[in-house]
C-alpha positions, 0 to 999 in steps of 0.5 A: 499499500505504501509503495502504491501511494508513493507511486501515485504521488510521484505521478501527480507531482510529475504531471504538475511539473509538466503542465506549466510547460505545456501551457507556455507557448514559446511563440507567445513568450516572444511576442509578449517580450517583443510588446514589452520591449517596444512599448516599454512598461516598467512593471505590471502596474505600469501596464495597467496605466498604459492601457488606461491612457492609451484607451482614453487617447484612442477613444478621444481621437475616434470621436474627434475624427467623427466630429471632424467628419461631420463638421468638414464633410457632412455639413450641407454647405460644404457637401454642395461645394464638395459636389464640384470635385470629380469622382475618383479614377479608382472606383469612381467614388465621390468625395463624400464616399472617399471621406469614409474609404480613406479612414477605413483603409488607414484603420485596416492597414494599421491593423494588418501592419500591427499583426504582422509586426508582432507575429512576424508575418511578411505578407501582412506587412506587405498588405498594410503597405498596399492599403497605405499607398492606396489611401495616399493616392485618394488623399492626394488625387484632388490636389495632383490629378484633378486639375480641372478644379481650382487650387483652394478647393483641391487643397481643402479636399486633400487636407481634410482627407489627410486629417482624417487619415492621421487621426484615424491612424493614431487612434487605431494605433493607441487602441491596438496597443492597449489591446496588446498590453491588455493581452500581455497582462492577462497572459502573465496572470493566467501563466503566472510568469513575468516577462519584464526585462528588470526581472533577472530571475524570471528572464532566465527561467523563461530562457531555460523553458524555451531552451527545453522546449526547442531543442538545439540542432 
């Protein structure tokens, strides 16, 4: 009976030691460390503050973009003047539609570039570059290609599209940074690890885990 109990305890102890390693994905650790190195939070409490700050800035910029669009594009008097701007050469869309398409392209470009950067996937970064170039074409098209409209109208059209693109880019960037930090915080709590560079013990522990899980050739 004693030998059986000892064997059972050894099996339970062995399973408890293996379980944390099985739930720790090396790629996840690399992504978490990459996010920490890029955004440079000091500790877990600073992560929470950065999530709050970036979330607040993201919401403020998104609302500012909506209000700017409503005042500068949707305004009835401005809409009448914008009707003089020719449709785009790509898609044959009018200026009011462009004012929605351009921010959408910038949002998608920021999203795919963030994912491509964190996961190290080149094709996503390439897709983000394509979306950015298309958005820039739409932005500067009234200023460069539509020579039949006066310069002031073209400058105002391109300027409004550029302003919307910049605000949406930073709003999206802050939002995705906040979401990534929130994911890092939740992952550290669930895995019971610390990926901050100021913790030598945890850094050595993570390195040993990765070396054990990825055998060297």
